[in-house]
Every structure is written in structure tokens, then in C-alpha cells.
C-alpha positions in Angstrom: 0.0 0.0 0.0 1.2 3.5 -0.8 0.5 6.5 1.4 1.2 10.1 0.4 1.7 12.7 3.1 1.9 16.5 3.2 2.2 19.2 5.8 2.1 23.0 5.8 2.0 26.0 8.0 0.2 29.4 7.6 0.4 32.0 10.3 0.0 30.2 13.6 -1.9 27.2 12.2 -0.2 24.0 11.0 -2.0 21.4 8.9 -1.1 18.0 7.8 -2.6 14.9 6.2 -2.2 11.6 4.5 -4.0 9.8 1.7 -3.6 6.0 1.1 -4.0 4.1 -2.1 -6.9 2.4 -0.5 -8.8 5.7 -0.3 -8.4 6.1 3.4 -7.1 9.4 4.7 -6.4 11.5 7.7 -6.4 15.3 8.1 -5.4 17.4 11.2 -4.7 21.0 12.1 -3.4 22.7 15.2 -2.3 26.1 16.4 1.5 26.0 16.9 3.9 27.9 19.0 7.4 28.3 17.5 8.8 28.1 21.0 7.8 24.4 20.9 7.9 23.5 17.3 11.0 25.5 16.4 11.5 27.4 13.1 10.9 24.3 10.9 7.1 24.3 11.2 6.6 22.6 7.8 9.1 19.9 8.6 7.3 19.2 11.9 3.9 19.1 10.0 5.3 16.6 7.5 6.7 14.4 10.2 3.4 14.4 12.0 1.6 13.4 8.8 4.0 10.5 8.4 3.6 9.5 12.1 -0.2 9.6 11.9 -0.1 7.4 8.7 2.2 4.9 10.3 0.1 4.8 13.4 -3.1 4.3 11.5 -1.6 1.4 9.4 0.4 -0.1 12.3 1.4 -3.7 11.5 0.8 -3.3 7.7 3.6 -2.8 5.2 3.3 0.7 3.6 5.4 2.9 1.3 5.4 6.6 2.3 5.5 9.2 -0.4 6.7 12.7 0.7 8.0 15.8 -1.1 9.9 16.9 2.0 13.5 15.7 1.7 14.4 16.7 5.3 11.5 14.6 6.7 12.6 11.6 4.6 16.2 12.0 5.8 15.1 12.3 9.5 12.8 9.3 9.3 15.7 7.3 7.8 17.9 8.3 10.7 15.2 7.3 13.2 14.9 3.9 11.5 18.7 3.5 11.9 18.2 4.1 15.7 19.4 7.8 15.8 17.6 10.2 18.1 17.3 13.5 16.2 14.7 16.2 16.3 14.0 19.2 14.0 16.0 22.3 14.8 14.5 24.1 17.8 11.8 21.4 18.5 11.4 20.6 22.1 9.7 17.7 23.9 9.5 19.7 27.1 6.8 22.3 27.5 7.2 25.6 29.2 5.5 24.2 32.4 8.2 21.5 32.6 6.1 18.6 31.4 
């Protein structure tokens, strides 16, 4: 099965989605803070699209199509066991959690 993903940001809103060759799809949007997502908002959106598709099809073999080379490179590094995040992205919120 093939799944195409895309992500984008406009103003303070980030959107992302995926579409599978089966016709299934997922769409999401959220208000982002650059203090948490960092300056690479579109990269974060694309990674979230990929993550949601993988989560939805967990246990099934899928091929991801993405036009975001940095996202592809980062996912490949994760698959190799590397822990890397987009520039400025933090997993700790301002309240410490």
C-alpha cells in the first residue's frame, strides 16, 4: 500500500494529512507555537503526517511518499536508531512537562 503525506503552516496554524492508495485518509490541524515546534514548522507538520499514517496502518507494510526531503532523511535516521529532532523542536513544555 502507498501513502502520500503533506504538511504546511500558515500564520499560527499547522495542517497535515495523508492519503492512502486504498482511499483512506487523515487530516489534522493545530495552532502551533514556534517556541515548541521551532522554526521548521513545515518539517514538523510533514513528520506528524508521516507519524499519523504509520500509526493508522500499524502492522501493515506501507510505502510513504513525501515531497519533504528533510523529513525523509530524518525518518531514515530514526529507522537507523538515531535520536534527532527538527531544529528548535522541544519535547519539554514551558511548564516543565
